[in-house]
DSSP file (Angstrom, degrees, kcal/mol; ACC not computed):
  #  RESIDUE AA STRUCTURE BP1 BP2  ACC     N-H-->O    O-->H-N    N-H-->O    O-->H-N    TCO  KAPPA ALPHA  PHI   PSI    X-CA   Y-CA   Z-CA
    1    1 A M              0   0    0      0, 0.0     3,-0.1     0, 0.0    49,-0.1   0.000 360.0 360.0 360.0 159.5   16.9  -62.2    8.3
    2    2 A G        -     0   0    0     44,-0.3     2,-0.1     1,-0.2     3,-0.1  -0.215 360.0 -81.4 -80.7 174.6   16.8  -58.8    6.8
    3    3 A Q        -     0   0    0      1,-0.1    -1,-0.2    -2,-0.0     2,-0.1  -0.426  53.0 -96.0 -75.6 152.7   14.3  -56.1    7.3
    4    4 A R        -     0   0    0     -2,-0.1     2,-0.4    -3,-0.1    -1,-0.1  -0.432  31.6-162.9 -70.6 140.1   11.1  -56.1    5.4
    5    5 A D    >>  +     0   0    0      4,-0.2     3,-1.2    -2,-0.1     4,-1.0  -0.851  10.1 179.9-127.9  94.2   10.9  -54.0    2.3
    6    6 A D  T 34  +     0   0    0     -2,-0.4    -1,-0.1     1,-0.3     6,-0.1   0.531  67.2  86.8 -73.3  -6.1    7.3  -53.5    1.2
    7    7 A R  T 34 S+     0   0    0      1,-0.1    -1,-0.3     2,-0.1     3,-0.1   0.783 105.4  20.8 -64.7 -23.7    8.4  -51.4   -1.8
    8    8 A M  T <4 S-     0   0    0     -3,-1.2     2,-0.4     1,-0.4    -2,-0.2   0.841 131.9  -1.0-110.5 -58.2    8.7  -54.5   -3.8
    9    9 A V  S  < S+     0   0    0     -4,-1.0    -1,-0.4    11,-0.1     2,-0.3  -0.996  85.3  76.6-140.6 140.5    6.7  -57.5   -2.4
   10   10 A G  S >>>S-     0   0    0     -2,-0.4     3,-1.6    -3,-0.1     5,-0.7  -0.989  89.6 -31.0 156.8-160.4    4.6  -57.8    0.6
   11   11 A A  G >45S+     0   0    0     -2,-0.3     3,-0.6     1,-0.3    -1,-0.1   0.771 125.2  59.3 -61.9 -27.4    1.2  -57.1    2.1
   12   12 A N  G 345S+     0   0    0      1,-0.2    -1,-0.3     2,-0.1    -6,-0.0   0.623  96.6  61.6 -79.2 -11.6    0.9  -53.9    0.2
   13   13 A T  G <45S-     0   0    0     -3,-1.6     3,-0.4     3,-0.0    -1,-0.2   0.658  95.2-131.9 -90.7 -15.2    1.1  -55.5   -3.3
   14   14 A G  T <<5 -     0   0    0     -3,-0.6    -3,-0.1    -4,-0.5    -2,-0.1   0.757  69.1 -61.5  69.5  22.3   -2.0  -57.8   -3.0
   15   15 A G  S   <S-     0   0    0     -5,-0.7    -1,-0.2     1,-0.2    -4,-0.1   0.809  76.7-179.0  76.1  29.6    0.1  -60.7   -4.2
   16   16 A D     >  -     0   0    0     -3,-0.4     4,-1.7     1,-0.2     3,-0.5  -0.515  18.5-156.9 -68.4 112.8    1.0  -59.1   -7.6
   17   17 A P  H  > S+     0   0    0      0, 0.0     4,-2.7     0, 0.0     5,-0.2   0.823  91.0  60.3 -61.5 -31.7    3.1  -61.7   -9.5
   18   18 A A  H  > S+     0   0    0      1,-0.2     4,-2.1     2,-0.2     5,-0.1   0.897 106.0  46.8 -63.3 -39.3    4.6  -58.9  -11.6
   19   19 A E  H  > S+     0   0    0     -3,-0.5     4,-2.3     2,-0.2    -1,-0.2   0.867 111.1  51.8 -70.7 -35.3    6.0  -57.2   -8.6
   20   20 A A  H  X S+     0   0    0     -4,-1.7     4,-2.5     2,-0.2    -2,-0.2   0.924 110.0  49.3 -64.6 -42.9    7.4  -60.5   -7.3
   21   21 A D  H  X S+     0   0    0     -4,-2.7     4,-2.6     1,-0.2    -2,-0.2   0.895 109.9  51.8 -61.1 -40.2    9.1  -61.1  -10.6
   22   22 A Q  H  X S+     0   0    0     -4,-2.1     4,-2.5     2,-0.2    -1,-0.2   0.911 110.0  48.7 -63.3 -42.3   10.5  -57.6  -10.5
   23   23 A A  H  X S+     0   0    0     -4,-2.3     4,-2.6     2,-0.2    -2,-0.2   0.919 112.2  48.4 -64.3 -43.4   11.9  -58.2   -7.0
   24   24 A I  H  X S+     0   0    0     -4,-2.5     4,-2.3     1,-0.2    -2,-0.2   0.920 112.3  49.1 -62.8 -43.5   13.4  -61.5   -8.0
   25   25 A S  H  X S+     0   0    0     -4,-2.6     4,-2.4     2,-0.2    -2,-0.2   0.908 110.9  50.2 -61.9 -42.7   15.0  -59.9  -11.1
   26   26 A Q  H  X S+     0   0    0     -4,-2.5     4,-2.8     1,-0.2    -2,-0.2   0.925 111.6  47.4 -63.4 -44.0   16.4  -57.1   -9.0
   27   27 A F  H  X S+     0   0    0     -4,-2.6     4,-2.8     1,-0.2    -1,-0.2   0.878 110.8  51.9 -66.7 -35.7   17.9  -59.5   -6.5
   28   28 A A  H  X S+     0   0    0     -4,-2.3     4,-2.3     2,-0.2    -1,-0.2   0.916 111.8  47.1 -63.9 -41.9   19.4  -61.6   -9.3
   29   29 A T  H  X S+     0   0    0     -4,-2.4     4,-2.3     2,-0.2    -2,-0.2   0.920 113.7  47.4 -64.2 -44.6   21.0  -58.4  -10.8
   30   30 A E  H  X S+     0   0    0     -4,-2.8     4,-2.7     2,-0.2    -2,-0.2   0.901 111.8  50.4 -64.5 -40.3   22.3  -57.3   -7.4
   31   31 A A  H  X S+     0   0    0     -4,-2.8     4,-2.4     2,-0.2    -1,-0.2   0.912 111.2  48.5 -64.3 -41.7   23.7  -60.8   -6.7
   32   32 A A  H  X S+     0   0    0     -4,-2.3     4,-2.6     2,-0.2    -1,-0.2   0.897 112.1  49.9 -63.5 -39.8   25.4  -60.8  -10.1
   33   33 A S  H  X S+     0   0    0     -4,-2.3     4,-2.0     2,-0.2     6,-0.2   0.920 111.6  47.3 -64.9 -44.3   26.8  -57.3   -9.4
   34   34 A L  H  <>S+     0   0    0     -4,-2.7     5,-2.5     2,-0.2     4,-0.4   0.899 113.4  48.7 -64.3 -40.1   28.1  -58.3   -6.0
   35   35 A T  H ><5S+     0   0    0     -4,-2.4     3,-1.1     1,-0.2    -2,-0.2   0.928 111.5  49.4 -65.1 -44.4   29.7  -61.5   -7.4
   36   36 A A  H 3<5S+     0   0    0     -4,-2.6    -1,-0.2     1,-0.3    -2,-0.2   0.848 112.0  48.5 -63.5 -34.5   31.3  -59.6  -10.3
   37   37 A S  T 3<5S-     0   0    0     -4,-2.0    -1,-0.3    -5,-0.2    -2,-0.2   0.464 116.5-113.8 -87.7   0.7   32.7  -57.0   -7.8
   38   38 A G  T < 5S+     0   0    0     -3,-1.1     2,-1.0    -4,-0.4    -3,-0.2   0.614  75.3 132.5  82.3  11.9   34.1  -59.7   -5.5
   39   39 A K      < +     0   0    0     -5,-2.5     5,-0.3    -6,-0.2     2,-0.2  -0.329  29.7 149.2 -93.7  53.6   31.8  -58.9   -2.6
   40   40 A I        +     0   0    0     -2,-1.0     2,-0.5    -5,-0.2     3,-0.1  -0.500  38.1  44.8 -82.1 154.2   30.8  -62.5   -2.1
   41   41 A G  S  > S+     0   0    0     -2,-0.2     4,-2.4     1,-0.2     3,-0.2  -0.957 109.5  16.0 124.0-125.7   29.9  -63.7    1.4
   42   42 A A  H  > S+     0   0    0     -2,-0.5     4,-2.7     1,-0.2     5,-0.2   0.845 123.9  54.3 -60.3 -37.7   27.8  -62.0    4.0
   43   43 A E  H  > S+     0   0    0      2,-0.2     4,-2.4     1,-0.2    -1,-0.2   0.913 110.6  46.0 -65.3 -41.1   26.1  -59.6    1.5
   44   44 A I  H  > S+     0   0    0     -5,-0.3     4,-2.8    -3,-0.2    -2,-0.2   0.917 112.8  50.5 -66.1 -42.8   25.1  -62.5   -0.8
   45   45 A V  H  X S+     0   0    0     -4,-2.4     4,-2.7     1,-0.2    -2,-0.2   0.913 111.2  48.7 -62.0 -42.6   23.8  -64.5    2.2
   46   46 A N  H  X S+     0   0    0     -4,-2.7     4,-2.4     2,-0.2   -44,-0.3   0.912 112.0  48.7 -63.8 -42.1   21.8  -61.4    3.4
   47   47 A Q  H  X S+     0   0    0     -4,-2.4     4,-2.4     2,-0.2    -2,-0.2   0.920 112.7  48.5 -62.6 -43.7   20.4  -60.9   -0.1
   48   48 A K  H  X S+     0   0    0     -4,-2.8     4,-2.7     2,-0.2    -2,-0.2   0.922 112.0  48.5 -62.9 -44.9   19.4  -64.6   -0.3
   49   49 A N  H  X S+     0   0    0     -4,-2.7     4,-2.4     2,-0.2    -1,-0.2   0.897 111.4  50.1 -63.0 -40.3   17.8  -64.5    3.1
   50   50 A E  H  X S+     0   0    0     -4,-2.4     4,-2.3     2,-0.2    -1,-0.2   0.917 111.9  47.8 -63.6 -43.6   15.8  -61.4    2.2
   51   51 A L  H  X S+     0   0    0     -4,-2.4     4,-2.6     2,-0.2    -2,-0.2   0.914 111.4  50.4 -64.3 -43.4   14.6  -63.0   -1.0
   52   52 A L  H  X S+     0   0    0     -4,-2.7     4,-2.5     2,-0.2    -1,-0.2   0.897 110.1  50.9 -61.2 -40.2   13.7  -66.2    0.8
   53   53 A W  H  X S+     0   0    0     -4,-2.4     4,-2.4     2,-0.2    -2,-0.2   0.931 111.5  47.2 -63.2 -44.7   11.7  -64.1    3.3
   54   54 A K  H  X S+     0   0    0     -4,-2.3     4,-2.3     2,-0.2    -2,-0.2   0.888 111.9  49.8 -65.8 -39.0    9.9  -62.2    0.6
   55   55 A I  H  X S+     0   0    0     -4,-2.6     4,-2.5     2,-0.2    -1,-0.2   0.922 111.0  49.8 -64.3 -43.2    9.1  -65.5   -1.3
   56   56 A T  H  X S+     0   0    0     -4,-2.5     4,-2.6     1,-0.2    -2,-0.2   0.906 110.6  49.8 -61.7 -42.0    7.8  -67.0    2.0
   57   57 A A  H  X S+     0   0    0     -4,-2.4     4,-2.4     1,-0.2    -1,-0.2   0.898 111.0  49.7 -62.8 -40.2    5.6  -63.9    2.6
   58   58 A Q  H  X S+     0   0    0     -4,-2.3     4,-2.4     2,-0.2    -2,-0.2   0.893 110.5  50.1 -66.0 -40.0    4.3  -64.2   -1.0
   59   59 A I  H  X S+     0   0    0     -4,-2.5     4,-2.6     2,-0.2    -2,-0.2   0.942 111.8  47.9 -61.8 -48.2    3.5  -67.9   -0.5
   60   60 A D  H  X S+     0   0    0     -4,-2.6     4,-2.2     1,-0.2    -2,-0.2   0.907 112.6  48.6 -60.2 -43.0    1.6  -67.1    2.8
   61   61 A E  H  X S+     0   0    0     -4,-2.4     4,-2.4     2,-0.2    -1,-0.2   0.895 111.4  49.8 -65.3 -40.4   -0.3  -64.3    1.2
   62   62 A T  H  X S+     0   0    0     -4,-2.4     4,-2.3     2,-0.2    -2,-0.2   0.907 109.9  50.9 -65.6 -41.9   -1.3  -66.5   -1.8
   63   63 A K  H  X S+     0   0    0     -4,-2.6     4,-2.4     2,-0.2    -2,-0.2   0.918 110.7  49.4 -60.2 -43.5   -2.4  -69.3    0.5
   64   64 A L  H  X S+     0   0    0     -4,-2.2     4,-2.4     1,-0.2    -2,-0.2   0.916 109.9  50.9 -62.5 -43.7   -4.6  -66.8    2.4
   65   65 A N  H  X S+     0   0    0     -4,-2.4     4,-2.2     1,-0.2    -1,-0.2   0.896 110.5  49.6 -61.4 -40.2   -6.1  -65.4   -0.8
   66   66 A L  H  X S+     0   0    0     -4,-2.3     4,-2.5     2,-0.2    -1,-0.2   0.899 109.8  50.8 -65.6 -40.5   -6.9  -69.0   -1.9
   67   67 A E  H  X S+     0   0    0     -4,-2.4     4,-2.1     2,-0.2    -2,-0.2   0.916 111.5  48.1 -62.5 -42.5   -8.6  -69.8    1.4
   68   68 A Q  H  X S+     0   0    0     -4,-2.4     4,-2.4     1,-0.2    -2,-0.2   0.890 111.0  51.4 -64.7 -39.2  -10.6  -66.6    1.2
   69   69 A L  H  X S+     0   0    0     -4,-2.2     4,-2.6     2,-0.2    -2,-0.2   0.910 109.2  49.9 -63.4 -43.2  -11.6  -67.5   -2.4
   70   70 A E  H  X S+     0   0    0     -4,-2.5     4,-2.3     2,-0.2    -2,-0.2   0.890 111.0  49.5 -63.1 -40.1  -12.7  -71.0   -1.3
   71   71 A E  H  X S+     0   0    0     -4,-2.1     4,-2.3     2,-0.2    -2,-0.2   0.905 111.4  49.0 -65.7 -41.7  -14.8  -69.5    1.5
   72   72 A T  H  X S+     0   0    0     -4,-2.4     4,-2.5     2,-0.2    -2,-0.2   0.916 110.7  50.6 -63.3 -42.8  -16.4  -67.1   -0.9
   73   73 A Q  H  X S+     0   0    0     -4,-2.6     4,-2.3     2,-0.2    -2,-0.2   0.912 109.8  50.5 -61.4 -43.2  -17.1  -69.9   -3.4
   74   74 A K  H  X S+     0   0    0     -4,-2.3     4,-2.1     1,-0.2    -1,-0.2   0.922 111.7  47.7 -60.4 -45.5  -18.7  -71.9   -0.6
   75   75 A N  H  X S+     0   0    0     -4,-2.3     4,-2.4     1,-0.2    -2,-0.2   0.888 111.2  50.7 -65.0 -39.6  -20.9  -69.0    0.4
   76   76 A L  H  X S+     0   0    0     -4,-2.5     4,-2.6     2,-0.2    -1,-0.2   0.891 109.4  50.4 -66.1 -39.2  -22.0  -68.4   -3.2
   77   77 A K  H  X S+     0   0    0     -4,-2.3     4,-2.3     2,-0.2    -1,-0.2   0.902 111.1  49.2 -64.5 -40.2  -22.9  -72.0   -3.7
   78   78 A K  H  X S+     0   0    0     -4,-2.1     4,-2.1     2,-0.2    -2,-0.2   0.930 112.3  47.7 -63.5 -45.1  -25.0  -71.9   -0.5
   79   79 A H  H  X S+     0   0    0     -4,-2.4     4,-2.5     1,-0.2    -2,-0.2   0.899 110.5  52.2 -63.0 -41.6  -26.7  -68.7   -1.7
   80   80 A L  H  X S+     0   0    0     -4,-2.6     4,-2.6     1,-0.2    -1,-0.2   0.915 108.3  50.6 -61.4 -43.7  -27.4  -70.2   -5.1
   81   81 A A  H  X S+     0   0    0     -4,-2.3     4,-2.1     1,-0.2    -1,-0.2   0.895 110.3  50.3 -62.0 -39.9  -29.0  -73.3   -3.6
   82   82 A Q  H  X S+     0   0    0     -4,-2.1     4,-2.5     2,-0.2    -2,-0.2   0.915 111.1  48.4 -64.7 -42.6  -31.2  -71.0   -1.4
   83   83 A L  H  X S+     0   0    0     -4,-2.5     4,-2.5     1,-0.2    -2,-0.2   0.902 110.8  50.6 -64.5 -40.6  -32.2  -69.0   -4.5
   84   84 A Q  H  X S+     0   0    0     -4,-2.6     4,-2.1     2,-0.2    -1,-0.2   0.882 110.1  50.4 -65.1 -37.5  -33.0  -72.2   -6.4
   85   85 A S  H  X S+     0   0    0     -4,-2.1     4,-2.5     2,-0.2    -2,-0.2   0.923 111.0  48.5 -65.1 -44.4  -35.1  -73.5   -3.6
   86   86 A L  H  X S+     0   0    0     -4,-2.5     4,-2.6     1,-0.2    -2,-0.2   0.901 110.9  50.8 -61.9 -40.9  -37.0  -70.2   -3.4
   87   87 A K  H  X S+     0   0    0     -4,-2.5     4,-1.8     2,-0.2    -1,-0.2   0.902 110.3  49.4 -63.0 -41.5  -37.6  -70.3   -7.1
   88   88 A K  H  X S+     0   0    0     -4,-2.1     4,-0.8     2,-0.2    -2,-0.2   0.920 112.5  47.4 -64.1 -44.1  -38.9  -73.8   -6.9
   89   89 A I  H >< S+     0   0    0     -4,-2.5     3,-0.6     1,-0.2    -2,-0.2   0.921 115.0  45.5 -63.2 -44.7  -41.3  -73.0   -4.1
   90   90 A L  H 3< S+     0   0    0     -4,-2.6    -1,-0.2     1,-0.2    -2,-0.2   0.751 107.9  58.6 -72.8 -23.7  -42.6  -69.9   -5.9
   91   91 A S  H 3<        0   0    0     -4,-1.8    -1,-0.2     1,-0.2    -2,-0.2   0.670 360.0 360.0 -80.0 -17.1  -42.9  -71.7   -9.2
   92   92 A T    <<        0   0    0     -4,-0.8    -1,-0.2    -3,-0.6    -2,-0.2   0.468 360.0 360.0 -89.7 360.0  -45.3  -74.3   -7.9
């Protein structure tokens, strides 16, 4: 696989879909350019591998964000239940 390029997609983007779209668009443009210029082969494979790596990183980051969101939701529901219990106790 190629080296990581955080300028487009990665841990520094916070999972920004617009930046992922930009990276995909750039790689599509580069792949079309390489194909048009006859530079098919290893360069295309490297570009494809790099794009697959970035997509995988974006998937992993999105999964992590969802897990964190679920944990936050669980904690908020617990806190809400505690507040409702306190309100009930104080209201009687």
